[in-house]
N, C-alpha and C positions, 0 to 999 in steps of 0.2 A: 347719410343722415344718422345722427345720434339717436340711440333708443333711450327712452325715459324710464326712470325707476322712481317710485315714490317709497320712502321709508316713514313708518309711523311707529313711534315708540315714545312712551312718556318720560323716558330718560334722554334729555336733549344731547348729552355727550355721546351716547351710543349712536344716535341718529346723525350726529356731525361726523363721527368716525366713518360710518358706512358711506356717507356722501363723499368724503374725501377720497376713500379707496375707489369707489365706482367712478368718480370723475377722473381719477389718474388712469383708469383702464378703459376710458373712451365712452363712458355713459354720461347721460344728463341726469343727475340725481338731485332729488329734493326731500328734505326731511320735514315731517309734521310731528308735533307733540300730541296733538289730539286728532283721533280719527274723524271727528265731525269736520274739521278743517280740510282734511284731504277729500272727503266726500263733497264738500262744497266746490273744490276746485274740479273735481271730475264732473259734477253736474253742470258746471259752467262750460264744459267742453274741452278742459285741459286733461286729456286722459293719458295715463302712463302705459308703458308696455308691460311692466311688472310691478307688483306691490310687494314690499317686505313689511310684515305687520307682527308686532309683539302679540303673543297669545293673550296675556294677561294685562288689560290696561283699564283704567278707571273709565267708566261711562259707557264704553262699547268695546267688547272683548273681540279677539281676532276672529272667533266663530261667528259672533253677531255681525261683524264686518263683512264676512263672506255672505252671510244670509242677506244683508242689506244690498250688497252689490248684485246679487242674484235677483232680488226683488226689483232693482233698477234695470235689469236686462243687461248688465255689463258682463263681458267675457274676459275680464283682466285676470291673468294667473296671479294667485296670492300665495307667497311663501310665508309660512308661519314660523316665528322665532319663539323658542320655548326653553324653559329651564329643564334639567334632567328629571325632576320630579313630575313634570307635567307632559312627558312624552306621550302618555296614553291619550291625553286630551288633544294633543297635536295630531295623532294618528286619526282620532275621530273627526278632527277638522278636515283632514284629507279625504275622508269618506263623504264629508258634506261638499266637497268641491275644491278644497285647498290643492295647489299644485304639488307642494312638498313641504317639509319643514327643516329648519336648522336648529340645532341644540346648542345652548349656551354653555361655556364661552364659544362664541362662533368662530370657526375656522374661516378666515377671510378669503382664502383662495378657494375654498368650497363654496362660499357664498357667491363669489364672482362666476364660478363655473355653473352653478345652479341658476343664477339669473340668465346666463347666456343660453342655458338649455331650455329654460321657460320661453325665452324669445324665439328660439329655433322652433319649438313645438307649436306655439299658438299663433294664430292668424286671425285678426279681427275683422276680416272681410265679412260683409253682410250675409254671405251664404253660410257662413259657419253657424252651427248650433251652439246654444249656450252651455250644453251639457258636456262637451268634450273638446279638448284642444285639436287644432288642426293636425294633420299627419306630419310626421317628422320629414324634414327635408333631406336630400341625399347627404348633405354635409353632416347633419345631426345623426344620421342613421347609416353607418358604413355597411351594416348588414341588412339589406332590404328584404322585406317579406317575399317579394317576387323573385328574389335570388335563390329561393328554395325551388328548384326546378322540377317539373313533372306535371302531368295532367291526370294521373291516376286518382282514384277517389281518396286514398289514404294521404297522398301528398296535399291534395286540395283541402282535406280536413285539417291537416297540420297548419296550413297557412291560415285557415279560418280560425283556428284556436289561437294562434299567435296574435291575430288581429283582435280577438276578443279579450285577450289578456293586456292589450295595450293600456287600458285605463283602470286595471284592477291591481291594487298593490299587494305585495307579499304572498300571493297565491303560490303554493308549492306545485310543482309540475314534475311528473315522472316520465322521462323520455325513454322509450324502449326500442330495441331494434338490434340486429346483428352488428357485429364489428364492421365498421367501415361504412354504415349507412348515413352518417352525417349527424350523429347526436350533438357533437360539440358545436357544429355549425348552427343547429336549431336553438341551442342554448344561448349562443351569442346573439342570434337574431331576436329571441324573446327579450333578452336585456337591452339591446340597442334600440328596440322599437317600443319599449315601454315608456309611458310618461313618468315613471318612478325609478328612473336610473341615474340619479345624481351621483351615486356612488360608483365604485369600480366593479368591473367584472373579473373575478378570480376563479380559476378552476384548479381542482386537485383530484388526482387519481388515487382513490382510496386503496387500490390494490398495490400501488407502487411504494407505500411507506409502512413500516412496522407499526403496531397499534400505538405504542407510547409516543412516537414522533408524529403520527397523524393527529392524535389528540392535542399535542402541543401546538401543531400548525393550525388547527381549527380554533381552539379556545385561547391560545396564548398562555403565557406563564408570568409569575412574578419573580422577582430577584430572589434567589435562594431556594426555588421550589424543587430544584434538584441540583446535583454536583456541578454541572456546568453552566447553570442559570446565573451568570454574573450580572445580568441586568434584566429588567422586565421587557417582555416583548408582546405586543398586541397579537392576537390570533387573526386568521383570515375572516372570521365573522365580524371582528371589529373594523378591520382594514376596508371591508366591503360595505360598511354601514350605509344605508341608502342606495345600495347597488345589488349585486348578485353574487352568490357562491354556487359554483357548479360542482356537484359531487359526482364524479364519474366513477362507475363500478361500485356503487354504493353497497352492493351485496357482499363486497369484500370486508366490510366493517365487522370488528369483533362484537360479541354480544355485550360486553360492557360499554363499548363505545356507542353502539346502537341505543342503549338505555339513555346514555347521556345526550345523544342527539334528539331522542324522542322528548325529553325533559325540555330541551332548548325550544323545539318546534312548538310545544305546548304553551311555554310561558314567554318565549322570546327574550329570555334573560339566561345568563350563564355566569360562572365565575371562572377566572383564569386559574390555571394549575397553581396551587399554593396560595390563591387569593381568598378574600373574605367578603369582598364586595360583590353585589349582584350588578352586572352590567346588562343594559337592555339596548337592543339594536332593531333596526327595521330591514335587515338584509333579507332579500328574497333568496329562497333556497330551490335550486333546480337539481334533480337527481337523474342519473342514467344508469342503465344496466342492459346487458345483453343476456342476462340469466333469467330462467323462468322463476320469478320470485314466488309465485303461488306454490310451486313445488318446494322451494326452499322453506317457505312458511310451514308446509305440511311435514317437512322433514326436521322442523325446529331448528333450522340453520339460520333463519332470519325471523325477527320478532314480528308476530302478527299485528300488534298494535302500531309499530312503526311502519309497517307495510300500508295499513289503512291511512296512516297520517300523511305519508308522502304521495299517496295515490289519489290526492284530491282532483287533479287534472292529469290525465294519462294520454300520452302521444305515442303511437306506435308508427315507427318509420319502416316502410316496406323494404324488403331485400331487392337489389337491383334486378335480379332475375324474375321478380314479380311485376316489373314496370314496363315490360314489352318495348315499344317504340320509344319510350322516354329515355331508354339507354342512348339512342342517337342524339337526342337533344342535350343530354348531359355531356356526352362525349364531345359534341361540337363546342359547347361552352368551355370545357376543360382545354381543348386544343386552342381555343381563342385566347384564353388566359395564359397558356404556356408560351404561345407565339409572341404575345406582347413582352413577356419576360425575356424572350430570346431575341426581340427586336427584329421580328421577321413576319411575313404575311402568313396567315393561318391556312394550311393546306385543307382541301376538301376531301372527303372520303369517297372512294370509288364504290360502286354497287356491290363489288366483292367484299370490300372492307365492311361495309354496313351489314351485310349478311353474316359476316364472321362475328362481328360485335353482337348481333342479335342471338346468334347460336350458342354463345359461350354462357356458362352458368353463373359466372362471377362470384365464386364463393367468398372473395375478399371485398365484394361490393365496390363502392365508388372509390375506395383507397387503392384497390387493385386496378381498376379501370384507369385511374389517374397515372399509376406506375407504368402500365402497358402504353398508354398514349405519350407519356414523357419519353419513354425509351424509343418509340417510334419516331418522334419529332426530332430527337437528337441525332439519330442516324439517317434521316431522310432530308433531302434537299430539293425535292420535286414539288410541284405545285398540288399534288394530290398524294393521298396516303392509301396505298393499296393493301390487300389482305396480307401479303407476305411481310409487311412491316409490323403487323400486329402479332407479337410473339409472347407467349406465356410459357417460358422455357421450364419452370418448375413443375407445372402441371403435366407437360409432355414427358419430362424425365421420370416423374413418379409412375406414369403409366407403363414405363419399360422396365421397372424393377420387378423381378420375380418374387412372388410372396411365399415364404415358407410357412409351414404349419405353426411355427413359433413366433411369427412376426406380429407386431402390433399394428393394427390398422384402425382408422377412424373415418367417419363420414366427411365428406367435403362441406365447407361452409361452417364448421365448428369453431368456437372460440378457443383461444389458447387455454383458458381455464377449463373448458370441457376437455380438451386433450390432455392436460396435466392431470385432471381427476381420474380419467380413464386409464392413463398410462400408469399412474401409481398403483391403482387397483389391479390392473394387468400384471405388474410386476409382483405385488404382494400375492396374488392368487397362484402364481407360477414359482414361488420361491418357498423353501422350507428353512431359510436361514433366519437369524435373529433380526430384529428391527434395526439394530446397529449396522448389521452387514447390508441389509436393504437400503438403508439410508446412504451408505457408502457407495453402493452400486448406483443409486440416483444421483449422487453428487451433491447431497445436502446433509445437513446435521441430524442427528437423532431427534433433537427437539423440534426442528422444522418439520420433520416427517410426522411426529405426534401431532403438531398443530394442524397439518393437512389432513391427517386421518380424522381429527375431530371436525375440522371445517367442512369436509366433504362427507362426513358420516360413513367412512369407509368401513369401520369395524362392523357396523350393522349389515353392510352389503356383504362383507366376507362371511359373516355368520349365516346369512340367508341361504 
């Protein structure tokens, strides 16, 4: 059965164009010039699955149309079409109950995808409430909320927060936890289970790029902005408009870029590098860190105002060692996934294997668990996995290394950044050489050493 879309726009040519596109892609579409005519059709029993409505129309605006539908008890998702100058009004319309909005000139492929998304999310069954769309189907949401495994209080709270965020647009979320606890998975789950995810999900590791390249990736640039800018390029904030940008390791941002990001989060506008026009987007920002941001703020290595701005909703993911018997549930799910990839039956754990899994501290968390299980599955052809197949060779090898008085050691479970900071400090404390010689010993440039000394506030620690 074809899904029905009503388009209401006081420009007949626009309505006709949308109708042609939607019919070509399998929808039953009808255009109306006046919203009153569309309302008469709905009240007579001819209800569409989705409505595309211009924001500014004579007689009845898009916002007033939404209010009228609400008063009539209708649960039809409405997608607002707006000019660039009226984006703020469109966002307000979303707060009143609009499903999403499209900005003129309309990207026709984005429109088709957004219509399909609305159909996937809404169910006009009588049991549904008028305030919220029905839960996404498995097809619409490849990252299900119940896919975040665990029965601990922190995991249950994380699932509850994601459910709460489903119908709240553009809320900033700070995801915290050790390396390997699944911050990227949680970010994708938030995006795919949101009713406001018409745009793309894009992620970027802030620690993986130098400052100038990270800024260009986020904000884009105009032709001629710098030597190699031979053409304009939109940044990730533009590319993901209507969707989500996930900033992993946000604590790695430089002070200058932190200031620029704060300005964007406050105004939702920015300029491309070398540009003069203010661009506005509705991109949701999700941030992640494994660093103690409160300590970074106290050490003036991270802006206090930016910390407050990104900490609107905070999600802390527990380390695997804190999840007790959840380790076994997660391990079974990982083995089942790997077995499907290898086109074989998933082996069961023996009692000894389960005890070994529970006894290990898992400093690398779920990432380490997956590596151990993948290695075990590759080399095991039996219907069960016994304890002898679960090998974490690196940990065993480190335990056999004799520690000299001059050796550098660090606690298990630390992040690479923590280890790097402490190792550089360790080297500086034990060296009477110049910074150039220390940089050469570390295998980095003198400039890089200077940047890391400033970033980690090492000079103050050396002087203490």
